[in-house]
Backbone and ligand atoms as CSV (ligand in chain L), in Angstrom:
chain,resi,resn,atom,element,x,y,z
A,1,UNK,N,N,0.845,-1.191,0.000
A,1,UNK,CA,C,0.000,0.000,0.000
A,1,UNK,C,C,0.882,1.244,0.000
A,2,UNK,N,N,1.225,1.696,-1.178
A,2,UNK,CA,C,2.084,2.872,-1.184
A,2,UNK,C,C,1.333,4.071,-1.729
A,3,UNK,N,N,1.337,5.110,-0.992
A,3,UNK,CA,C,0.675,6.324,-1.433
A,3,UNK,C,C,1.698,7.437,-1.445
A,4,UNK,N,N,1.482,8.310,-2.340
A,4,UNK,CA,C,2.452,9.380,-2.504
A,4,UNK,C,C,2.156,10.526,-1.550
A,5,UNK,N,N,3.196,11.239,-1.200
A,5,UNK,CA,C,3.028,12.411,-0.354
A,5,UNK,C,C,2.756,13.652,-1.191
A,6,UNK,N,N,3.057,13.550,-2.453
A,6,UNK,CA,C,2.851,14.711,-3.312
A,6,UNK,C,C,1.432,14.680,-3.859
A,7,UNK,N,N,0.928,15.818,-4.195
A,7,UNK,CA,C,-0.454,15.901,-4.652
A,7,UNK,C,C,-1.410,15.906,-3.477
A,8,UNK,N,N,-2.689,15.841,-3.796
A,8,UNK,CA,C,-3.701,15.901,-2.754
A,8,UNK,C,C,-4.059,14.511,-2.260
A,9,UNK,N,N,-4.389,14.435,-0.986
A,9,UNK,CA,C,-4.894,13.174,-0.458
A,9,UNK,C,C,-6.220,13.450,0.250
A,10,UNK,N,N,-6.979,12.402,0.387
A,10,UNK,CA,C,-8.228,12.485,1.121
A,10,UNK,C,C,-7.964,11.995,2.546
A,11,UNK,N,N,-7.753,12.941,3.441
A,11,UNK,CA,C,-7.389,12.570,4.813
A,11,UNK,C,C,-8.502,11.795,5.504
A,12,UNK,N,N,-9.735,12.201,5.209
A,12,UNK,CA,C,-10.872,11.525,5.836
A,12,UNK,C,C,-10.882,10.037,5.456
A,13,UNK,N,N,-10.592,9.800,4.192
A,13,UNK,CA,C,-10.607,8.427,3.696
A,13,UNK,C,C,-9.410,7.644,4.263
A,14,UNK,N,N,-8.250,8.284,4.283
A,14,UNK,CA,C,-7.061,7.618,4.830
A,14,UNK,C,C,-7.285,7.257,6.293
A,15,UNK,N,N,-7.946,8.162,7.015
A,15,UNK,CA,C,-8.220,7.910,8.434
A,15,UNK,C,C,-9.196,6.748,8.583
A,16,UNK,N,N,-10.217,6.743,7.728
A,16,UNK,CA,C,-11.222,5.688,7.811
A,16,UNK,C,C,-10.564,4.324,7.574
A,17,UNK,N,N,-9.620,4.290,6.650
A,17,UNK,CA,C,-8.929,3.035,6.330
A,17,UNK,C,C,-7.783,2.748,7.295
A,18,UNK,N,N,-7.537,3.697,8.196
A,18,UNK,CA,C,-6.366,3.618,9.063
A,18,UNK,C,C,-5.137,3.308,8.225
A,19,UNK,N,N,-4.986,4.037,7.163
A,19,UNK,CA,C,-3.911,3.805,6.213
A,19,UNK,C,C,-2.584,4.350,6.742
A,20,UNK,N,N,-1.530,3.997,6.064
A,20,UNK,CA,C,-0.230,4.568,6.398
A,20,UNK,C,C,0.531,4.887,5.123
A,21,UNK,N,N,1.427,5.825,5.266
A,21,UNK,CA,C,2.251,6.231,4.131
A,21,UNK,C,C,3.716,6.159,4.554
A,22,UNK,N,N,4.519,5.541,3.724
A,22,UNK,CA,C,5.965,5.576,3.913
A,22,UNK,C,C,6.543,6.193,2.656
A,23,UNK,N,N,7.354,7.193,2.823
A,23,UNK,CA,C,7.898,7.853,1.636
A,23,UNK,C,C,9.315,8.330,1.900
A,24,UNK,N,N,10.070,8.400,0.822
A,24,UNK,CA,C,11.425,8.915,0.894
A,24,UNK,C,C,11.508,10.026,-0.132
A,25,UNK,N,N,11.745,11.228,0.332
A,25,UNK,CA,C,11.719,12.370,-0.568
A,25,UNK,C,C,13.057,13.089,-0.556
A,26,UNK,N,N,13.490,13.549,-1.726
A,26,UNK,CA,C,14.725,14.344,-1.742
A,26,UNK,C,C,14.495,15.654,-1.005
A,27,UNK,N,N,15.515,16.088,-0.317
A,27,UNK,CA,C,15.429,17.344,0.428
A,27,UNK,C,C,15.011,18.493,-0.485
A,28,UNK,N,N,15.368,18.362,-1.773
A,28,UNK,CA,C,15.080,19.442,-2.712
A,28,UNK,C,C,13.579,19.634,-2.935
A,29,UNK,N,N,12.766,18.660,-2.498
A,29,UNK,CA,C,11.319,18.838,-2.584
A,29,UNK,C,C,10.814,19.885,-1.593
A,30,UNK,N,N,11.652,20.182,-0.602
A,30,UNK,CA,C,11.229,21.104,0.449
A,30,UNK,C,C,11.956,22.433,0.285
A,31,UNK,N,N,11.383,23.278,-0.546
A,31,UNK,CA,C,12.088,24.507,-0.920
A,31,UNK,C,C,12.331,25.442,0.252
A,32,UNK,N,N,11.361,25.479,1.170
A,32,UNK,CA,C,11.529,26.390,2.303
A,32,UNK,C,C,12.623,25.904,3.256
A,33,UNK,N,N,12.798,24.589,3.321
A,33,UNK,CA,C,13.892,24.046,4.140
A,33,UNK,C,C,15.226,24.336,3.468
A,34,UNK,N,N,15.257,24.121,2.162
A,34,UNK,CA,C,16.475,24.385,1.391
A,34,UNK,C,C,16.907,25.839,1.568
A,35,UNK,N,N,15.917,26.750,1.581
A,35,UNK,CA,C,16.230,28.168,1.708
A,35,UNK,C,C,16.961,28.479,3.012
A,36,UNK,N,N,16.726,27.660,4.038
A,36,UNK,CA,C,17.367,27.895,5.333
A,36,UNK,C,C,18.676,27.137,5.482
A,37,UNK,N,N,18.951,26.254,4.532
A,37,UNK,CA,C,20.115,25.398,4.695
A,37,UNK,C,C,21.346,26.025,4.049
A,38,UNK,N,N,22.474,25.477,4.396
A,38,UNK,CA,C,23.736,25.921,3.830
A,38,UNK,C,C,23.982,25.161,2.548
A,39,UNK,N,N,24.314,25.839,1.481
A,39,UNK,CA,C,24.612,25.089,0.264
A,39,UNK,C,C,25.718,24.076,0.563
A,40,UNK,N,N,25.440,22.831,0.321
A,40,UNK,CA,C,26.373,21.770,0.706
A,40,UNK,C,C,27.688,21.937,-0.039
A,41,UNK,N,N,28.672,22.184,0.727
A,41,UNK,CA,C,30.042,22.556,0.331
A,41,UNK,C,C,30.478,22.408,-1.129
A,42,UNK,N,N,29.553,22.614,-2.021
A,42,UNK,CA,C,29.861,22.647,-3.453
A,42,UNK,C,C,30.777,21.537,-3.934
A,43,UNK,N,N,30.441,20.337,-3.571
A,43,UNK,CA,C,31.213,19.226,-4.114
A,43,UNK,C,C,30.751,19.012,-5.540
A,44,UNK,N,N,31.550,19.486,-6.443
A,44,UNK,CA,C,31.126,19.466,-7.840
A,44,UNK,C,C,30.847,18.046,-8.298
A,45,UNK,N,N,29.742,17.879,-8.953
A,45,UNK,CA,C,29.436,16.576,-9.527
A,45,UNK,C,C,28.828,15.596,-8.549
A,46,UNK,N,N,29.125,15.763,-7.290
A,46,UNK,CA,C,28.602,14.804,-6.326
A,46,UNK,C,C,27.160,15.128,-5.991
A,47,UNK,N,N,26.364,14.125,-6.059
A,47,UNK,CA,C,24.986,14.352,-5.675
A,47,UNK,C,C,24.807,13.860,-4.242
A,48,UNK,N,N,25.235,14.666,-3.303
A,48,UNK,CA,C,25.067,14.242,-1.910
A,48,UNK,C,C,23.825,14.914,-1.335
A,49,UNK,N,N,22.792,14.855,-2.140
A,49,UNK,CA,C,21.534,15.448,-1.751
A,49,UNK,C,C,20.913,14.649,-0.619
A,50,UNK,N,N,20.409,15.364,0.339
A,50,UNK,CA,C,19.800,14.694,1.475
A,50,UNK,C,C,18.453,14.093,1.136
A,51,UNK,N,N,18.049,13.211,2.000
A,51,UNK,CA,C,16.763,12.541,1.817
A,51,UNK,C,C,15.980,12.651,3.117
A,52,UNK,N,N,14.703,12.899,2.980
A,52,UNK,CA,C,13.827,12.915,4.148
A,52,UNK,C,C,12.917,11.696,4.082
A,53,UNK,N,N,12.965,10.900,5.127
A,53,UNK,CA,C,12.081,9.732,5.184
A,53,UNK,C,C,10.877,10.062,6.059
A,54,UNK,N,N,9.735,9.775,5.541
A,54,UNK,CA,C,8.488,10.123,6.218
A,54,UNK,C,C,7.661,8.869,6.419
A,55,UNK,N,N,7.213,8.645,7.622
A,55,UNK,CA,C,6.215,7.597,7.820
A,55,UNK,C,C,5.058,8.190,8.606
A,56,UNK,N,N,3.872,7.971,8.112
A,56,UNK,CA,C,2.672,8.532,8.738
A,56,UNK,C,C,1.583,7.479,8.805
A,57,UNK,N,N,0.880,7.481,9.913
A,57,UNK,CA,C,-0.318,6.644,10.044
A,57,UNK,C,C,-1.501,7.557,10.279
A,58,UNK,N,N,-2.609,7.198,9.706
A,58,UNK,CA,C,-3.790,8.051,9.789
A,58,UNK,C,C,-4.882,7.371,10.601
A,59,UNK,N,N,-5.537,8.165,11.408
A,59,UNK,CA,C,-6.674,7.636,12.155
A,59,UNK,C,C,-7.587,8.806,12.487
A,60,UNK,N,N,-8.643,8.516,13.188
A,60,UNK,CA,C,-9.570,9.574,13.558
A,60,UNK,C,C,-10.932,9.329,12.963
A,61,UNK,N,N,-11.796,10.248,13.241
A,61,UNK,CA,C,-13.147,10.107,12.714
A,61,UNK,C,C,-13.786,11.472,12.620
A,62,UNK,N,N,-14.884,11.505,11.915
A,62,UNK,CA,C,-15.623,12.743,11.723
A,62,UNK,C,C,-14.703,13.839,11.197
A,63,UNK,N,N,-14.546,14.870,11.995
A,63,UNK,CA,C,-13.867,16.041,11.455
A,63,UNK,C,C,-12.468,16.228,11.999
A,64,UNK,N,N,-11.950,15.203,12.637
A,64,UNK,CA,C,-10.615,15.311,13.189
A,64,UNK,C,C,-9.786,14.106,12.745
A,65,UNK,N,N,-8.698,14.382,12.046
A,65,UNK,CA,C,-7.842,13.300,11.563
A,65,UNK,C,C,-6.496,13.376,12.264
A,66,UNK,N,N,-6.067,12.249,12.787
A,66,UNK,CA,C,-4.787,12.193,13.488
A,66,UNK,C,C,-3.700,11.656,12.569
A,67,UNK,N,N,-2.568,12.306,12.617
A,67,UNK,CA,C,-1.388,11.831,11.896
A,67,UNK,C,C,-0.313,11.517,12.930
A,68,UNK,N,N,0.083,10.268,12.945
A,68,UNK,CA,C,1.163,9.862,13.840
A,68,UNK,C,C,2.272,9.293,12.976
A,69,UNK,N,N,3.484,9.556,13.371
A,69,UNK,CA,C,4.555,8.970,12.585
A,69,UNK,C,C,5.907,9.532,12.942
A,70,UNK,N,N,6.767,9.504,11.948
A,70,UNK,CA,C,8.152,9.864,12.177
A,70,UNK,C,C,8.756,10.530,10.962
A,71,UNK,N,N,9.671,11.420,11.231
A,71,UNK,CA,C,10.477,11.995,10.165
A,71,UNK,C,C,11.924,11.626,10.429
A,72,UNK,N,N,12.654,11.348,9.352
A,72,UNK,CA,C,14.085,11.097,9.474
A,72,UNK,C,C,14.802,11.878,8.396
A,73,UNK,N,N,15.999,12.309,8.738
A,73,UNK,CA,C,16.787,13.036,7.760
A,73,UNK,C,C,17.520,14.179,8.424
A,74,UNK,N,N,18.357,14.831,7.656
A,74,UNK,CA,C,19.091,15.947,8.226
A,74,UNK,C,C,19.333,16.996,7.157
A,75,UNK,N,N,19.733,18.150,7.624
A,75,UNK,CA,C,19.958,19.268,6.725
A,75,UNK,C,C,21.290,19.917,7.125
A,76,UNK,N,N,21.950,20.538,6.159
A,76,UNK,CA,C,23.208,21.214,6.467
A,76,UNK,C,C,22.918,22.663,6.850
A,77,UNK,N,N,23.323,23.031,8.063
A,77,UNK,CA,C,23.131,24.395,8.528
A,77,UNK,C,C,24.483,25.007,8.838
A,78,UNK,N,N,24.511,26.317,9.013
A,78,UNK,CA,C,25.747,26.985,9.387
A,78,UNK,C,C,25.723,27.266,10.889
A,79,UNK,N,N,26.724,26.738,11.588
A,79,UNK,CA,C,26.837,27.000,13.015
A,79,UNK,C,C,27.089,28.487,13.216
A,80,UNK,N,N,26.269,29.127,14.018
A,80,UNK,CA,C,26.373,30.572,14.190
A,80,UNK,C,C,27.469,30.956,15.186
A,81,UNK,N,N,28.166,29.968,15.721
A,81,UNK,CA,C,29.266,30.269,16.629
A,81,UNK,C,C,30.596,30.216,15.886
A,82,UNK,N,N,30.750,29.180,15.036
A,82,UNK,CA,C,32.023,29.049,14.322
A,82,UNK,C,C,31.864,29.249,12.815
A,83,UNK,N,N,30.607,29.408,12.352
A,83,UNK,CA,C,30.301,29.637,10.940
A,83,UNK,C,C,30.718,28.483,10.033
A,84,UNK,N,N,30.908,27.320,10.615
A,84,UNK,CA,C,31.181,26.134,9.810
A,84,UNK,C,C,29.868,25.406,9.519
A,85,UNK,N,N,29.877,24.654,8.428
A,85,UNK,CA,C,28.697,23.857,8.105
A,85,UNK,C,C,28.566,22.699,9.080
A,86,UNK,N,N,27.361,22.364,9.398
A,86,UNK,CA,C,27.142,21.210,10.270
A,86,UNK,C,C,25.876,20.487,9.848
A,87,UNK,N,N,25.911,19.196,10.137
A,87,UNK,CA,C,24.769,18.362,9.826
A,87,UNK,C,C,23.777,18.487,10.971
A,88,UNK,N,N,22.541,18.801,10.665
A,88,UNK,CA,C,21.567,18.965,11.728
A,88,UNK,C,C,20.408,17.997,11.510
A,89,UNK,N,N,20.168,17.170,12.498
A,89,UNK,CA,C,19.117,16.150,12.355
A,89,UNK,C,C,17.728,16.756,12.484
A,90,UNK,N,N,16.863,16.348,11.611
A,90,UNK,CA,C,15.469,16.793,11.662
A,90,UNK,C,C,14.565,15.651,12.108
A,91,UNK,N,N,15.198,14.598,12.612
A,91,UNK,CA,C,14.436,13.408,12.966
A,91,UNK,C,C,13.566,13.646,14.190
A,92,UNK,N,N,12.471,12.960,14.223
A,92,UNK,CA,C,11.607,13.045,15.389
A,92,UNK,C,C,10.188,12.637,15.058
A,93,UNK,N,N,9.397,12.478,16.104
A,93,UNK,CA,C,8.027,12.018,15.897
A,93,UNK,C,C,7.117,13.115,15.362
A,94,UNK,N,N,6.055,12.692,14.735
A,94,UNK,CA,C,5.011,13.601,14.248
A,94,UNK,C,C,3.721,13.279,14.980
A,95,UNK,N,N,3.103,14.303,15.520
A,95,UNK,CA,C,1.799,14.109,16.167
A,95,UNK,C,C,0.925,15.297,15.849
A,96,UNK,N,N,0.088,15.098,14.865
A,96,UNK,CA,C,-0.751,16.192,14.412
A,96,UNK,C,C,-2.212,15.773,14.386
A,97,UNK,N,N,-3.052,16.725,14.656
A,97,UNK,CA,C,-4.492,16.530,14.484
A,97,UNK,C,C,-4.961,17.595,13.507
A,98,UNK,N,N,-5.616,17.162,12.454
A,98,UNK,CA,C,-6.027,18.100,11.416
A,98,UNK,C,C,-7.545,18.200,11.387
A,99,UNK,N,N,-8.029,19.417,11.390
A,99,UNK,CA,C,-9.469,19.633,11.262
A,99,UNK,C,C,-9.711,20.717,10.235
A,100,UNK,N,N,-10.944,20.788,9.767
A,100,UNK,CA,C,-11.251,21.835,8.802
A,100,UNK,C,C,-11.432,23.171,9.488
A,101,UNK,N,N,-12.094,23.142,10.629
A,101,UNK,CA,C,-12.389,24.392,11.330
A,101,UNK,C,C,-11.760,24.379,12.716
A,102,UNK,N,N,-11.683,25.555,13.293
A,102,UNK,CA,C,-11.398,25.641,14.717
A,102,UNK,C,C,-12.516,24.882,15.406
A,103,UNK,N,N,-12.192,23.952,16.227
A,103,UNK,CA,C,-13.277,23.174,16.815
A,103,UNK,C,C,-12.849,22.532,18.115
A,104,UNK,N,N,-13.603,21.588,18.510
A,104,UNK,CA,C,-13.421,20.963,19.814
A,104,UNK,C,C,-11.963,20.568,20.034
A,105,UNK,N,N,-11.254,21.399,20.776
A,105,UNK,CA,C,-9.875,21.063,21.086
A,105,UNK,C,C,-9.865,20.106,22.271
A,106,UNK,N,N,-10.998,20.069,22.971
A,106,UNK,CA,C,-11.094,19.141,24.090
A,106,UNK,C,C,-10.997,17.724,23.550
A,107,UNK,N,N,-10.332,16.888,24.300
A,107,UNK,CA,C,-10.212,15.511,23.848
A,107,UNK,C,C,-9.033,15.303,22.923
A,108,UNK,N,N,-8.282,16.340,22.686
A,108,UNK,CA,C,-7.080,16.192,21.871
A,108,UNK,C,C,-6.031,15.444,22.693
A,109,UNK,N,N,-5.534,14.327,22.161
A,109,UNK,CA,C,-4.547,13.569,22.939
A,109,UNK,C,C,-3.321,14.417,23.247
A,110,UNK,N,N,-2.701,14.111,24.363
A,110,UNK,CA,C,-1.518,14.867,24.800
A,110,UNK,C,C,-0.432,14.842,23.740
A,111,UNK,N,N,0.194,15.977,23.554
A,111,UNK,CA,C,1.329,16.032,22.650
A,111,UNK,C,C,0.947,16.281,21.212
A,112,UNK,N,N,-0.342,16.321,20.944
A,112,UNK,CA,C,-0.771,16.554,19.566
A,112,UNK,C,C,-0.969,18.043,19.300
A,113,UNK,N,N,-0.543,18.424,18.126
A,113,UNK,CA,C,-0.738,19.803,17.709
A,113,UNK,C,C,-1.919,19.856,16.762
A,114,UNK,N,N,-2.809,20.799,17.009
A,114,UNK,CA,C,-3.995,20.926,16.160
A,114,UNK,C,C,-3.707,21.850,14.990
A,115,UNK,N,N,-4.016,21.360,13.805
A,115,UNK,CA,C,-3.868,22.187,12.609
A,115,UNK,C,C,-5.245,22.403,11.998
A,116,UNK,N,N,-5.632,23.661,11.881
A,116,UNK,CA,C,-6.918,23.976,11.246
A,116,UNK,C,C,-6.644,24.364,9.802
A,117,UNK,N,N,-7.313,23.679,8.909
A,117,UNK,CA,C,-7.071,23.949,7.490
A,117,UNK,C,C,-7.442,25.381,7.123
A,118,UNK,N,N,-8.403,25.945,7.834
A,118,UNK,CA,C,-8.792,27.326,7.567
A,118,UNK,C,C,-7.627,28.301,7.749
A,119,UNK,N,N,-6.756,27.962,8.697
A,119,UNK,CA,C,-5.641,28.861,9.002
A,119,UNK,C,C,-4.390,28.530,8.194
A,120,UNK,N,N,-4.415,27.440,7.504
A,120,UNK,CA,C,-3.213,27.002,6.782
A,120,UNK,C,C,-3.561,26.872,5.314
A,121,UNK,N,N,-3.587,27.981,4.617
A,121,UNK,CA,C,-4.174,27.973,3.273
A,121,UNK,C,C,-3.345,27.216,2.241
A,122,UNK,N,N,-2.085,26.875,2.573
A,122,UNK,CA,C,-1.320,26.113,1.582
A,122,UNK,C,C,-1.611,24.620,1.650
A,123,UNK,N,N,-2.398,24.198,2.631
A,123,UNK,CA,C,-2.664,22.767,2.783
A,123,UNK,C,C,-3.938,22.343,2.066
A,124,UNK,N,N,-4.820,23.295,1.814
A,124,UNK,CA,C,-6.134,22.956,1.274
A,124,UNK,C,C,-7.197,23.306,2.286
A,125,UNK,N,N,-8.436,23.270,1.869
A,125,UNK,CA,C,-9.516,23.712,2.760
A,125,UNK,C,C,-10.350,22.576,3.313
A,126,UNK,N,N,-10.270,21.423,2.656
A,126,UNK,CA,C,-11.118,20.313,3.071
A,126,UNK,C,C,-10.268,19.120,3.428
A,127,UNK,N,N,-10.767,18.353,4.386
A,127,UNK,CA,C,-10.069,17.134,4.778
A,127,UNK,C,C,-9.987,16.143,3.616
A,128,UNK,N,N,-10.879,16.295,2.668
A,128,UNK,CA,C,-10.874,15.392,1.511
A,128,UNK,C,C,-9.787,15.747,0.511
A,129,UNK,N,N,-9.257,16.952,0.642
A,129,UNK,CA,C,-8.280,17.428,-0.346
A,129,UNK,C,C,-7.168,18.177,0.364
A,130,UNK,N,N,-6.221,17.433,0.888
A,130,UNK,CA,C,-5.150,18.055,1.664
A,130,UNK,C,C,-3.808,17.789,0.997
A,131,UNK,N,N,-2.992,18.812,0.962
A,131,UNK,CA,C,-1.625,18.657,0.483
A,131,UNK,C,C,-0.740,18.282,1.673
A,132,UNK,N,N,-0.175,17.104,1.616
A,132,UNK,CA,C,0.623,16.646,2.755
A,132,UNK,C,C,2.038,17.198,2.731
A,133,UNK,N,N,2.544,17.478,1.538
A,133,UNK,CA,C,3.948,17.897,1.450
A,133,UNK,C,C,4.220,19.185,2.248
A,134,UNK,N,N,3.404,20.250,2.053
A,134,UNK,CA,C,3.650,21.453,2.862
A,134,UNK,C,C,3.440,21.212,4.352
A,135,UNK,N,N,2.576,20.268,4.661
A,135,UNK,CA,C,2.350,19.946,6.066
A,135,UNK,C,C,3.607,19.327,6.674
A,136,UNK,N,N,4.212,18.399,5.921
A,136,UNK,CA,C,5.459,17.775,6.374
A,136,UNK,C,C,6.567,18.832,6.431
A,137,UNK,N,N,6.555,19.708,5.450
A,137,UNK,CA,C,7.593,20.740,5.426
A,137,UNK,C,C,7.485,21.661,6.637
A,138,UNK,N,N,6.262,22.011,7.007
A,138,UNK,CA,C,6.070,22.825,8.208
A,138,UNK,C,C,6.696,22.146,9.424
A,139,UNK,N,N,6.504,20.826,9.505
A,139,UNK,CA,C,7.077,20.074,10.617
A,139,UNK,C,C,8.599,20.151,10.599
A,140,UNK,N,N,9.176,20.034,9.410
A,140,UNK,CA,C,10.639,20.103,9.284
A,140,UNK,C,C,11.139,21.487,9.693
A,141,UNK,N,N,10.415,22.504,9.248
A,141,UNK,CA,C,10.845,23.881,9.533
A,141,UNK,C,C,10.832,24.164,11.035
A,142,UNK,N,N,9.846,23.576,11.709
A,142,UNK,CA,C,9.752,23.776,13.158
A,142,UNK,C,C,10.982,23.238,13.881
A,143,UNK,N,N,11.647,22.290,13.246
A,143,UNK,CA,C,12.790,21.640,13.906
A,143,UNK,C,C,14.109,22.352,13.648
A,144,UNK,N,N,14.080,23.319,12.757
A,144,UNK,CA,C,15.315,24.046,12.463
A,144,UNK,C,C,15.446,25.208,13.440
A,145,UNK,N,N,16.509,25.239,14.220
A,145,UNK,CA,C,16.646,26.293,15.221
A,145,UNK,C,C,16.887,27.651,14.579
A,146,UNK,N,N,16.424,28.698,15.246
A,146,UNK,CA,C,16.647,30.061,14.753
A,146,UNK,C,C,18.128,30.364,14.692
A,147,UNK,N,N,18.843,29.926,15.701
A,147,UNK,CA,C,20.283,30.150,15.747
A,147,UNK,C,C,20.959,28.793,15.881
A,148,UNK,N,N,21.256,28.173,14.746
A,148,UNK,CA,C,21.874,26.846,14.820
A,148,UNK,C,C,23.292,26.917,15.377
A,149,UNK,N,N,23.592,26.002,16.258
A,149,UNK,CA,C,24.954,25.938,16.810
A,149,UNK,C,C,25.324,24.485,17.028
A,150,UNK,N,N,26.613,24.209,16.900
A,150,UNK,CA,C,27.107,22.869,17.203
A,150,UNK,C,C,26.657,22.468,18.604
A,151,UNK,N,N,26.245,21.261,18.734
A,151,UNK,CA,C,25.813,20.773,20.028
A,151,UNK,C,C,26.984,20.493,20.944
A,152,UNK,N,N,26.657,20.155,22.166
A,152,UNK,CA,C,27.687,19.847,23.133
A,152,UNK,C,C,28.458,18.609,22.682
A,153,UNK,N,N,29.756,18.646,22.833
A,153,UNK,CA,C,30.551,17.484,22.459
A,153,UNK,C,C,30.958,17.484,20.993
A,154,UNK,N,N,30.355,18.376,20.195
A,154,UNK,CA,C,30.713,18.425,18.782
A,154,UNK,C,C,31.894,19.370,18.587
A,155,UNK,N,N,32.585,19.164,17.477
A,155,UNK,CA,C,33.693,20.055,17.131
A,155,UNK,C,C,33.137,21.425,16.765
A,156,UNK,N,N,33.406,22.395,17.611
A,156,UNK,CA,C,32.984,23.747,17.262
A,156,UNK,C,C,34.161,24.675,17.436
A,157,UNK,N,N,34.650,25.219,16.336
A,157,UNK,CA,C,35.827,26.082,16.377
A,157,UNK,C,C,35.559,27.334,17.206
A,158,UNK,N,N,34.332,27.793,17.153
A,158,UNK,CA,C,33.963,28.985,17.899
A,158,UNK,C,C,34.194,28.815,19.381
A,159,UNK,N,N,33.864,27.648,19.875
A,159,UNK,CA,C,34.021,27.402,21.296
A,159,UNK,C,C,35.506,27.386,21.664
A,160,UNK,N,N,36.325,26.765,20.798
A,160,UNK,CA,C,37.762,26.696,21.057
A,160,UNK,C,C,38.357,28.102,21.086
A,161,UNK,N,N,37.860,28.932,20.200
A,161,UNK,CA,C,38.358,30.298,20.125
A,161,UNK,C,C,38.089,31.063,21.410
A,162,UNK,N,N,36.946,30.792,21.984
A,162,UNK,CA,C,36.599,31.459,23.233
A,162,UNK,C,C,37.560,31.020,24.337
A,163,UNK,N,N,38.248,29.917,24.112
A,163,UNK,CA,C,39.284,29.514,25.049
A,163,UNK,C,C,38.800,28.567,26.119
A,164,UNK,N,N,37.744,27.882,25.815
A,164,UNK,CA,C,37.249,26.907,26.768
A,164,UNK,C,C,38.226,25.742,26.837
A,165,UNK,N,N,38.454,25.231,28.023
A,165,UNK,CA,C,39.311,24.068,28.163
A,165,UNK,C,C,38.584,22.869,27.566
A,166,UNK,N,N,39.252,22.208,26.626
A,166,UNK,CA,C,38.588,21.053,26.048
A,166,UNK,C,C,38.752,19.871,26.975
A,167,UNK,N,N,37.675,19.311,27.304
A,167,UNK,CA,C,37.687,18.203,28.250
A,167,UNK,C,C,37.352,16.923,27.503
A,168,UNK,N,N,38.405,16.304,26.987
A,168,UNK,CA,C,38.166,15.166,26.113
A,168,UNK,C,C,37.815,13.905,26.883
A,169,UNK,N,N,38.121,13.928,28.167
A,169,UNK,CA,C,37.881,12.723,28.943
A,169,UNK,C,C,36.393,12.544,29.253
A,170,UNK,N,N,35.695,13.622,29.064
A,170,UNK,CA,C,34.282,13.567,29.439
A,170,UNK,C,C,33.451,12.818,28.395
A,171,UNK,N,N,32.899,11.713,28.762
A,171,UNK,CA,C,32.079,10.989,27.800
A,171,UNK,C,C,30.708,11.643,27.666
A,172,UNK,N,N,30.451,12.077,26.474
A,172,UNK,CA,C,29.159,12.741,26.272
A,172,UNK,C,C,28.337,11.938,25.271
A,173,UNK,N,N,27.451,11.207,25.764
A,173,UNK,CA,C,26.590,10.436,24.871
A,173,UNK,C,C,25.157,10.576,25.357
A,174,UNK,N,N,24.779,11.815,25.496
A,174,UNK,CA,C,23.423,12.061,25.981
A,174,UNK,C,C,22.478,12.183,24.803
A,175,UNK,N,N,21.710,11.193,24.623
A,175,UNK,CA,C,20.682,11.316,23.592
A,175,UNK,C,C,19.338,11.290,24.309
A,176,UNK,N,N,18.772,12.444,24.433
A,176,UNK,CA,C,17.466,12.482,25.071
A,176,UNK,C,C,16.390,12.570,24.013
A,177,UNK,N,N,15.475,11.680,24.121
A,177,UNK,CA,C,14.359,11.711,23.183
A,177,UNK,C,C,13.080,11.797,23.996
A,178,UNK,N,N,12.705,13.025,24.302
A,178,UNK,CA,C,11.598,13.203,25.234
A,178,UNK,C,C,10.286,12.587,24.770
A,179,UNK,N,N,10.161,12.389,23.474
A,179,UNK,CA,C,8.864,11.907,22.988
A,179,UNK,C,C,8.814,10.401,22.806
A,180,UNK,N,N,9.990,9.759,22.839
A,180,UNK,CA,C,9.965,8.345,22.510
A,180,UNK,C,C,9.205,7.541,23.563
A,181,UNK,N,N,9.355,7.935,24.810
A,181,UNK,CA,C,8.655,7.216,25.866
A,181,UNK,C,C,7.149,7.362,25.676
A,182,UNK,N,N,6.769,8.570,25.333
A,182,UNK,CA,C,5.353,8.862,25.110
A,182,UNK,C,C,4.831,8.066,23.926
A,183,UNK,N,N,5.656,7.997,22.888
A,183,UNK,CA,C,5.244,7.275,21.693
A,183,UNK,C,C,5.025,5.805,22.010
A,184,UNK,N,N,5.926,5.248,22.809
A,184,UNK,CA,C,5.772,3.855,23.222
A,184,UNK,C,C,4.479,3.663,23.996
A,185,UNK,N,N,4.223,4.639,24.849
A,185,UNK,CA,C,3.039,4.596,25.677
A,185,UNK,C,C,1.788,4.591,24.807
A,186,UNK,N,N,1.817,5.491,23.809
A,186,UNK,CA,C,0.668,5.606,22.917
A,186,UNK,C,C,0.497,4.307,22.128
A,187,UNK,N,N,1.635,3.745,21.714
A,187,UNK,CA,C,1.588,2.551,20.887
A,187,UNK,C,C,1.012,1.377,21.670
A,188,UNK,N,N,1.351,1.315,22.965
A,188,UNK,CA,C,0.898,0.185,23.757
A,188,UNK,C,C,-0.545,0.385,24.225
A,189,UNK,N,N,-0.959,1.631,24.198
A,189,UNK,CA,C,-2.341,1.915,24.566
A,189,UNK,C,C,-3.251,1.269,23.544
A,190,UNK,N,N,-4.356,0.795,24.002
A,190,UNK,CA,C,-5.290,0.245,23.037
A,190,UNK,C,C,-5.059,-1.227,22.797
A,191,UNK,N,N,-3.812,-1.669,23.037
A,191,UNK,CA,C,-3.552,-3.110,22.950
A,191,UNK,C,C,-3.947,-3.727,24.291
A,192,UNK,N,N,-4.333,-4.952,24.255
A,192,UNK,CA,C,-4.544,-5.704,25.472
A,192,UNK,C,C,-5.721,-5.230,26.300
A,193,UNK,N,N,-5.635,-5.429,27.585
A,193,UNK,CA,C,-6.693,-5.240,28.565
A,193,UNK,C,C,-7.753,-6.325,28.452
L,1,ZN,ZN,ZN,30.345,25.550,15.615
């Protein structure tokens, strides 16, 4: 069951079928993301174009459609401390609720963001005719920091310049994924009992 992310989809129908979409899209499909990214170090001839992997599951009823899933991929940004290019991950869960109108926000599951089609004119006006690509792009854009900087433990020339003592002995492997526990919880909900 493969459905495309490009073009219009009928969200109401996808939700009714509890359908899912898995897609792999070139980063170049997301023009607004590209506009914020650093031109990848001009490796002539090399097509080291990034890829965004999208997986979405649809559910819901009536006038509220839930999109649950994941985004994977990264974009090249310029570290604002050392001005070097860096790879920035855009990976993370997606939890959206889409409705046509401003409506009953009560009962919205925790962690879900409500999107009203009335307020998002690039997505379409009806649940039957929604453009998913700009919706996914909005999610990607939300993950790009206003002031990108190398994370802790990463090579950042700017930090060295400031004269910080480099502490190489310190093991830094902190990967916090605040939503993964919640996602597991949601996934296990509804099973059993
Ligand atoms: Zn840096």
